[in-house]
N, C-alpha and C positions, 0 to 999 in steps of 0.2 A: 504493500499499500505505499504510497506516496498521497503529501500533501499540497495543493497548489487553491490558490487566493481564497484561504482560510477552511475549505472543505477536503476530509479524505476522498483520494482517489483509490476504488479498486479497478486493478487489471490485472489478471491472470501472468500476462506476457509480462510485466515486470519482476514478475515471481519466477518465470522459467524463459530462462535463454530461445529454448526449442522453439515457444510460442513464437515468440517476436519474430523468429528468422525465416518460420515456414508462413505466416502471416504476411498478406500482400500488402503491399507500401502505401498504394492508394486506399484500402480501406481504413489503413490506421491515420492518414491521412485525414479521410473524411472526420474519423472519428474525434481526430482533435481541434480540424478546425468549429467543429460542433459542441464544443460542451457547452453544458446547459446555461453557462452567463456568456458566453461570447455574444460580439458584437453581428459574427456572422451568422450565428444560429438566431439571434433577435430580428435583424433583419429580414432572415427567412421565414420564420412564424410569422411576421406581419404581412410580408408577400402572401403568404399562402392562405392565412386570415384573409385576406383580400380578395384572390384568387376562389376562396370559396364563397366568399360574401357575394361574389357577383353571380356567381352559379346560382345561386339560391335569389338571386331578384332575376336574372335575365332567363336563366332557362323556365322558369314559368310562363313568362311572357313570351318565349317562345314557343312552347307549346302551345299556349292557348291564344295566341293573339297573332304570332305571325307564322303558323306553321304551313306548311307547302312552301313554294315558290316567296313568298313575301319574305323569306329571311336575307336581311342584305348580307350581303360577300364578306365583309368586314366582320360581322358575329360571327358567321363560318368557319373563319378563317381561326379568330380571336378564340373561339373555341375550341378549334384543334389544337391551337397552342397550348392553352391554358390544361389540355388533356395531358398532353407530354409534360408539363411541369404538375402536374399531380400524379403521374407516373414514377418521373425523376423524386419527386418527395416521398415517395411508398417503397422506393427502392433506400435512397438516404436513410429511412426511418431505420434501414438494418443495422444501420453503422453507426445512431446518433446516440450518444452516452447519456442516461436518465441521473435523475437521483433518487437512490433508494428510498422507500417510506419510511423503512422502517430504522434505517442508522443515520439516513442524511448524506449517505455518501455518494459521490458520483462512481456511477458504475460506467468503467471504460471497455471490459471484457467484451470480444467479440461474440464470444457464445453464447454467451447470456444477454447479451442486447438482443440479438435477434432470435431468443425464445422467448425474452417478455415480450418482443413486440409481436411473434407470433402468436403469443398466446391470450393478445390483448383483442379487445371487442375494435379499436380501432383498427386494426390491420385486417379484419374482417369486411371492415367498411371501406378502405382504401381499397381491398380487391376487388370487390363489387363495384367503384367509383370507377375503377381503370378500363372496366369492360367496355367504355365509348373510343377507345384511342381501336379495338379491331376493326370498326366498320373501315379503317382507310383500304385495306389493302382487297377489300370486297368493292369499294366503289367503281373502278372500271366497268365491272360484270352488271351493274341493276339498273336498271331501268330508273326514270322518273317519277315512276308512283312504288315501288318499292322502296328506294331512297325517301320517298318524302314519309312512310312508314317506319322506315328505321330508325330514320333520325328524329322520329317521337318514340320509339321504345329508347333510346341511348338517353336521349337527354332526361327521361322519366330514372335510369339510371344513375346518370349525372348528379338529382335531385339527391339522390344519398349522400352526398357531399357534405348537406346540411348538416348532418347528424354528427359531422367533425366540427362546428362552430365549438360547441361548448367548449369542447377540451383543449383547442383550440386557443379559445378567451380565456380560460384559465392557466395556461400557459405565458400570453402575455401578460398576465396581471402580475405572475409574479417580479416582472422586472419594471415597474412601477417605480 
């Protein structure tokens, strides 16, 4: 265990040299960049909060008001970009250190982070909310009518991200 910024950090790779050498450098770097109180983590969490907020406002409008050909191309492109960002956030969460609720320690161990994330409700929300990205390879094979129907269903799946807002808000509240 190591101390950083007044908190104890738990990372088994500090205790075992072989874990550090086997651990990919990129995942280690992501873990170090996204420490719970780092500026990058705070900025990323704020950005993701606004992406989710955008989805929670715009997706119902698109489903009920702009369905079909009435959706501006800018919004379609923005949705695709935000889908990729949300997939990136889902992947990053496998490497983001977290504060252990019992001890208050920062957990940086890759295996513990991934196990904790896979066992969380957030993982299931994120996994379902990432499904809309799957429509991209199908686009060339769909008729306009099929695309409209698929967009409606994928927009409903995108709405699941709203369930992520309370947790995201709690994360941001810690940094007041």
